[in-house]
Backbone as CSV, one residue per row, in Angstrom:
resi,resn,N_x,N_y,N_z,CA_x,CA_y,CA_z,C_x,C_y,C_z
1,MET,6.051,-14.425,-3.363,5.837,-14.236,-2.917,3.645,-14.544,-2.639
2,ASN,3.092,-15.305,-1.603,1.983,-15.301,-2.313,0.793,-14.786,-1.153
3,LEU,-0.065,-14.661,-1.115,-1.026,-13.821,-0.437,-1.001,-13.560,1.543
4,GLN,-0.575,-15.078,1.542,-0.938,-15.366,2.824,1.027,-15.412,3.094
5,THR,1.443,-14.573,2.834,2.945,-14.286,3.364,2.501,-13.124,3.786
6,ALA,1.967,-12.375,2.194,2.263,-10.947,2.545,1.402,-10.025,3.628
7,ILE,-0.105,-10.681,4.112,-1.033,-10.467,4.607,0.262,-10.771,6.548
8,ARG,0.623,-11.555,5.917,1.967,-12.007,7.901,2.593,-10.955,7.673
9,TYR,3.373,-10.902,6.614,5.173,-10.419,6.868,3.771,-8.597,7.074
10,ARG,2.758,-8.283,6.291,2.009,-6.890,6.487,1.960,-6.854,8.221
11,LEU,1.602,-7.981,8.601,0.727,-7.217,10.181,2.297,-7.629,11.008
12,LEU,2.971,-8.535,10.783,4.146,-8.628,11.368,5.239,-7.052,11.169
13,SER,4.725,-6.307,9.859,6.275,-4.539,9.508,4.523,-4.031,11.017
14,LEU,3.673,-4.197,11.043,2.291,-2.953,11.898,3.300,-2.924,12.666
15,CYS,2.747,-4.117,13.803,3.137,-4.552,14.780,4.981,-3.953,15.137
16,GLY,5.775,-4.433,14.299,7.016,-3.823,14.803,7.605,-1.966,14.821
17,GLU,6.365,-1.640,13.524,6.582,-0.241,13.849,6.200,0.544,15.398
18,ARG,4.834,-0.376,16.039,4.137,0.244,17.073,4.791,-0.554,18.492
19,SER,5.119,-1.583,18.372,6.349,-2.229,19.293,4.786,-2.676,20.081
20,ILE,4.309,-3.490,19.535,3.240,-4.429,19.696,3.433,-6.160,19.879
21,SER,2.910,-6.859,20.716,3.011,-8.758,19.791,2.259,-8.897,19.884
22,ILE,2.349,-9.752,19.808,0.676,-10.571,18.636,0.189,-10.385,20.215
23,GLN,-0.146,-10.474,21.220,-1.024,-10.967,22.115,-1.415,-9.525,22.040
24,GLN,-0.770,-8.439,22.114,-1.414,-7.547,22.498,-2.171,-6.620,21.301
25,LEU,-1.755,-6.945,19.934,-2.766,-6.713,18.170,-4.208,-7.733,18.841
26,ALA,-3.810,-8.696,18.931,-4.857,-10.090,20.056,-5.885,-9.291,20.522
27,LEU,-5.716,-8.116,21.749,-6.378,-7.639,22.443,-6.788,-5.963,21.739
28,LEU,-6.297,-5.549,21.453,-6.012,-4.140,21.018,-7.847,-4.801,19.627
29,SER,-7.413,-5.506,18.692,-8.336,-6.099,17.804,-9.576,-6.093,18.996
30,GLY,-9.418,-7.127,19.659,-11.407,-8.558,20.129,-10.834,-9.416,19.451
31,ILE,-10.167,-10.178,18.689,-9.596,-11.123,18.569,-8.740,-11.949,19.465
32,SER,-8.812,-13.195,19.215,-8.300,-14.440,20.678,-7.222,-14.394,20.144
33,LYS,-6.121,-15.166,21.227,-4.947,-14.692,20.815,-4.935,-15.546,19.321
34,SER,-5.335,-17.023,19.774,-4.978,-18.397,18.401,-4.984,-17.649,17.757
35,THR,-6.211,-16.984,17.049,-6.415,-16.849,15.808,-5.859,-16.181,15.727
36,VAL,-4.955,-15.168,15.668,-3.932,-14.452,14.869,-2.602,-14.820,15.477
37,LYS,-2.027,-15.608,16.460,-1.226,-17.008,16.026,-1.333,-17.324,15.077
38,ASN,-2.140,-18.340,14.132,-2.876,-18.704,13.817,-2.026,-17.992,11.739
39,ILE,-2.465,-16.432,12.390,-2.064,-15.836,11.092,-1.145,-15.362,10.730
40,PHE,-0.250,-15.325,11.824,1.163,-15.092,12.171,2.230,-16.439,11.606
41,TYR,1.453,-17.405,12.547,2.561,-18.756,11.696,1.677,-19.449,10.568
42,LYS,0.992,-19.017,9.569,0.260,-19.546,8.808,-0.552,-20.709,9.517
43,ALA,-1.625,-21.062,10.294,-1.798,-22.310,10.631,-2.769,-22.142,9.658
44,THR,-3.675,-20.847,9.525,-5.062,-19.868,8.819,-4.390,-20.336,7.567
45,ALA,-4.878,-20.297,6.452,-4.157,-20.233,5.215,-4.818,-19.377,4.110
46,ASN,-5.801,-18.856,4.355,-6.761,-17.706,3.977,-7.795,-17.005,5.263
47,PRO,-6.974,-16.208,5.838,-7.950,-14.819,6.546,-9.091,-14.711,6.121
48,THR,-9.774,-14.073,6.595,-10.719,-13.617,5.857,-10.876,-11.792,5.843
49,ILE,-11.374,-11.629,5.694,-10.977,-10.016,4.523,-12.367,-9.155,6.490
50,ARG,-13.041,-9.854,6.577,-13.602,-9.708,8.269,-12.483,-9.399,8.975
51,THR,-12.030,-10.485,9.949,-10.877,-10.429,9.656,-9.414,-9.718,9.967
52,ILE,-9.242,-9.745,9.174,-8.542,-8.293,8.501,-9.186,-6.901,8.950
53,LYS,-9.856,-6.015,8.566,-10.728,-5.498,8.982,-10.862,-5.539,10.424
54,ILE,-10.780,-6.348,11.808,-11.444,-5.737,12.291,-9.627,-5.983,12.787
55,LEU,-8.702,-6.471,12.013,-7.097,-5.895,12.844,-6.929,-4.624,12.446
56,CYS,-6.710,-4.691,11.184,-6.673,-2.931,11.279,-7.402,-1.973,12.977
57,ASP,-8.946,-2.219,12.807,-9.870,-1.386,13.632,-8.845,-1.173,14.328
58,GLY,-7.821,-1.960,14.839,-7.105,-2.621,16.604,-6.292,-1.406,16.460
59,LEU,-5.081,-1.804,15.124,-4.460,-1.405,14.541,-4.716,0.344,14.326
60,GLU,-5.486,0.951,13.918,-6.292,1.475,13.655,-5.604,2.027,12.877
61,ILE,-6.225,1.429,11.776,-5.690,2.162,9.989,-6.841,1.493,9.403
62,THR,-7.103,2.232,8.226,-7.923,1.047,7.149,-7.649,-0.204,6.745
63,LEU,-8.651,-0.387,5.035,-8.057,-1.289,4.447,-7.202,-0.817,3.378
64,ASP,-7.507,0.348,3.187,-6.638,0.797,2.217,-5.582,0.934,2.222
65,GLU,-4.892,1.098,4.208,-3.759,1.504,4.796,-3.111,-0.085,4.675
66,PHE,-3.657,-1.303,4.915,-3.390,-2.405,5.170,-3.140,-2.972,4.034
67,PHE,-3.364,-1.986,3.163,-3.137,-3.299,1.191,-2.543,-1.987,0.800
68,SER,-1.737,-0.997,0.557,-1.481,-0.292,0.583,-0.163,-0.352,0.321
69,SER,0.687,-1.664,0.478,1.868,-1.967,0.772,2.973,-2.189,-0.312
70,PRO,4.594,-2.614,-0.391,4.907,-3.387,-1.460,4.727,-4.597,-1.521
71,GLU,4.328,-5.655,-0.030,4.187,-7.350,-0.328,2.898,-7.273,-0.807
72,PHE,1.574,-5.980,-1.162,0.790,-6.292,-1.668,0.879,-5.990,-3.234
73,LYS,1.794,-4.534,-3.230,2.137,-4.593,-5.405,3.090,-5.190,-6.060
74,SER,3.550,-6.602,-5.552,4.520,-7.459,-5.786,3.183,-8.592,-6.195
75,LEU,3.010,-9.390,-5.758,1.657,-10.162,-6.206,1.414,-10.078,-7.049
76,GLU,1.181,-11.296,-7.301,1.357,-11.862,-8.697,-0.397,-12.179,-9.389
77,GLN,-0.190,-12.048,-10.378,-2.334,-12.353,-10.644,-2.229,-13.770,-10.725
78,GLU,-3.118,-14.516,-9.833,-3.805,-15.765,-8.970,-4.659,-16.139,-10.606
79,ILE,-5.057,-15.668,-11.054,-5.934,-16.306,-11.820,-5.918,-16.394,-13.632
80,LYS,-5.321,-16.268,-14.414,-4.688,-16.466,-15.816,-5.573,-17.035,-16.796
């Protein structure tokens, strides 16, 4: 799994837990629906930490809560 996939899976998981759609996440976060869709459908290779923070704000979680999940713990180090 790579970082992009981990971010996507984490957002899918959080939306599933809250029973919210991509459109609802966009509204809650104040981010355009197209930006959120690009993250979900892999058109955006590397969303910025600012974008992730805004999505977290919309979901009412911290960045620590977002990144404290199995998806990120299993990532391999990219610089060797």
